[in-house]
C-alpha positions, 0 to 999 in steps of 0.5 A, a space after each residue: 784695834 785698842 780700845 784707845 783708838 776705838 773712842 778716838 775714832 767713834 762717831 756719835 750713834 744717830 738721831 743722839 744729840 751731846 748738848 754743851 753751851 748755847 743749844 743746852 742753856 737754850 733747851 733749859 730755859 725753854 723748858 724753864 719759861 715753859 715751866 713756869 707759865 704751867 705753874 701759873 696756870 695752876 700745876 705741880 711738877 712731877 717726876 716719874 722713871 726713865 725706865 719703866 716695865 715695858 708692859 706697862 708702857 701699854 698697848 700703843 707701842 708699835 709691836 708687844 710680840 717685839 718689845 724691843 720695836 719702837 722703844 730701846 728696851 732689856 730683859 732683866 731678872 725675866 722681864 721686859 724694861 724699856 726707856 720711856 717713849 713718852 711722858 703719858 705712859 709714866 704719869 697713867 702708871 703713878 696716877 693709878 699708883 697713886 689714885 688715892 692720894 691725889 687731888 681729883 682732877 690732877 693737874 702736873 706738867 714735868 720734863 725730861 728726855 724721852 727714847 724712840 727706836 725709829 729711824 732718826 732724820 731732820 728734827 726728829 732724834 732717838 733722844 730727845 726733851 719734851 716738857 708735857 702738861 696735863 690734867 687727869 680726872 676731868 672729862 670737861 672740853 674746857 680742861 682742852 680748850 685751857 690745854 690749847 690755851 695755856 700751850 700757847 702762852 707758852 709757844 709765845 713766853 719761849 719766843 715764837 711771835 704769835 704770827 708765827 704758829 697756829 694751833 690745829 684742834 679736832 676730834 675724834 668722835 667727830 672723826 667716827 661719826 663721819 666714819 659711822 655715817 659711810 657704814 664705817 662703824 665694825 671693821 676696825 681694821 678698815 677705820 684704821 686704814 681710813 684713819 692712816 689714809 687720812 693722816 697723810 694729807 699734808 704728805 700726799 695730798 688729796 688725789 693720794 689721799 683719794 687713792 689710800 682710800 680705795 684701791 691702794 697708791 704707789 708712791 715715788 719709790 715704787 712702793 705699793 700701800 694697800 687702801 681701805 677699798 671704799 666705794 667713791 661715794 665713801 671717798 667723797 664724802 671723807 675728802 668733803 670732811 677733810 678739806 673743809 675750809 679751816 679758817 674759820 671755826 663757826 664755818 668748819 663747826 657748820 661743815 661737821 654738822 652737815 657731814 658728822 653730826 647725823 648720829 650719837 657720836 658725831 654730834 657728841 664729837 659737835 658739842 664737844 668742839 663747841 664748848 672747846 670754841 666757848 672756853 677759847 673764846 673766853 681764854 681770849 684765843 681766836 681763830 687765827 692761834 687755834 682752827 679746827 682742821 678736820 684732818 688732824 688724827 694723831 695717835 690711832 688707838 691711842 686718842 679718845 677725844 680731841 687732839 691738837 698740833 701747834 705746827 709753826 706756820 713760819 718757814 725757810 728756804 732750803 734749795 730755793 725752795 720754802 721749807 715750814 717746818 711743821 708740828 713742835 707739839 700736840 696732845 689730845 684726849 687720852 679716856 681709857 689709858 689709866 683704865 689699863 691699871 686700875 680698871 676704871 674709866 679715868 678721863 684725860 687731856 695733856 700736851 707736849 711740846 717737843 723741846 728738841 724739836 723746838 729748839 732745831 727749828 727755831 735754828 732752821 728758820 733764824 728765830 732768835 729763842 730765848 737764851 739765858 743768862 751766864 755767870 758772872 766771871 771774874 777775870 784772873 789778871 794775877 795769878 798772887 790774888 786769886 783769894 781775893 777774886 775767889 773773896 768777891 766771887 763767894 761775895 756774889 753768890 751769897 747775894 743769890 748771883 750765879 758767878 765764877 773765877 775763871 781758872 784756864 791759864 790765858 790772858 785779858 782776851 783769852 778770858 774775855 773771850 770765854 766770857 763771850 762763850 759763857 753768856 756771861 752778862 758781866 764781867 768783873 775787872 780787878 787789877 793793879 790800879 783798880 787794887 791802888 784806887 781800892 775800885 773794881 772794874 765792872 763791864 757790862 758785856 750785853 750792852 758793850 756788844 749793842 754799843 758796839 754796833 753803835 759806836 765809830 771809833 775808840 774815843 768815841 767808845 770811851 766817851 761813852 763809858 756807859 758799858 764800862 764803869 768802875 766803882 768803890 770795891 764796896 758796891 761789887 755786889 750792888 753794881 753788878 746786880 744794876 747791870 744783872 737787871 739791865 742784860 734781863 730788860 735786853 733778853 
C-alpha cells in the first residue's frame, strides 16, 4: 500500500482528539475564563515542559519497572523521558529548582495538554487539557478552602449553574484515623486495599464495598477481586464512616468526631475539616455547593491531607435511564511531593479542572458552554476591491478588533455561511451601492439570529432595521465597536 493510500485510510488513534471550530473555541474560552478567575484570586501563570525525565515524575507512576505503563515514554541517550501525565509533577520539579527565588508561599496557575497511556472511554481521553491552580509553601487549611471556593467561582464563570455542581471534600488524615481506630496502623498493603475498596462506593455500592473489605468480590464479568479480609466489626465501622449523611458539613463533622476522633491522626484531620468549614462559611460557600463526604479518597499514595472533587449534579437521559457525568475536577493536599527533590517537606495544595472532560460534559448534558466571539468578517463581494477590504480590516485591527477578509471563492450566500461557521459577531458589507454612497453596512449576526426567531416575514424584518444598518465609511470602527459590545452582553 502506498503512503498516500495509508494516509487516506488512516484513522485517528483512540483517545486523542483533533479539535477545531467550536470545540477548540470552547476549550480556549474555558481556559481563558478560568485563568481570569485564578488571576483575580492572586495566582500567576506558569508554563512547564510537556516532557519530563521519567524519574522526575515520581513514585506515583502506575509502574516504575515499566516506564511506558500509564504514561507515554521513550528512551533517549540511555535515559527515560515521558510526556507529563498531569501538571502537578512538573510543578513539583520547578518549585524544587526555583525554591530560593520563588515567593513563599508560591501561587501559580497553569494550563496545557497532558497524556495518559490508558484505555479511553466516554469523557476519558489519552490526551486532554487541564487547568490547574496550586499553592506551594502553606500548610494552612485555609489554602484548601480557598481552592474549593475559587474553583467553585471558576465553574460558574464557564457556564455551570450553581445548582449544577457540588464539591465533595474529605481528609486523608481523617481516613487514616478511622483505619487506626480499627487496628490498621501497620500493614501498608492492607491499608491500600481498604482505600481502594472505599473508593469504589459509587461504582459497586455499599454491599460491593463490604465484600471488598471482607473476603472479596466477583463482578458481573466473573472476575474476582481479593478483599482486605477484615472482620465484621471493622467492616461495619468503615461502612458507617463512608455512609455518614452528607447533607450538612456540621453533621459530618459530628460523625467524624465519633468515628475517627479517638486518636491523634483522626483528631488532626477533624481539626483540618473544621478550619476548612470556617473559611468556606466566611467565603459564602454553603452546604449546597461544598459538602464533606467521607467516601472521597483520591490518589491512594499521592495526597496527605484534604482531598476534594467537583462533581456535576446534572443528569441526561440515555437508553431511557438517567446518566450522571460525574467529576470534572479534583485536587487536594500533597505535602510530600516536592520533598522527593529537596529532601525537605514542602506543604502544597492544588486543584485541577479537566477542561476536555468539562467540554464533553457540557455537550452531553446539553448545557450551554461559554463561547468565544469569532472575528469580524469583511465580505469580499467584488474581486477588484480587495485592496479596499484589506484597508478596512487594517483599520479594525489597529483599533484592537480581530478581523479578516473573506478569501474564498463563494458568493454572498457562501460568505455569510462562512461567517456563521466562524461565529462572527459582525459582518461588514461593502458592495457597489454602499461604495457609491460612501457607506458601509454593518450586520449584527447575533442580534439578527435572535430577531429571526421573533420576526415573522421579510417586511417585518426590513422594518425592524435593528440587525443591519448602513453608516458612513468613516464611522466603520465606532459602529463595529458598538455591535461587538452588544454581542458581548448577549454571551
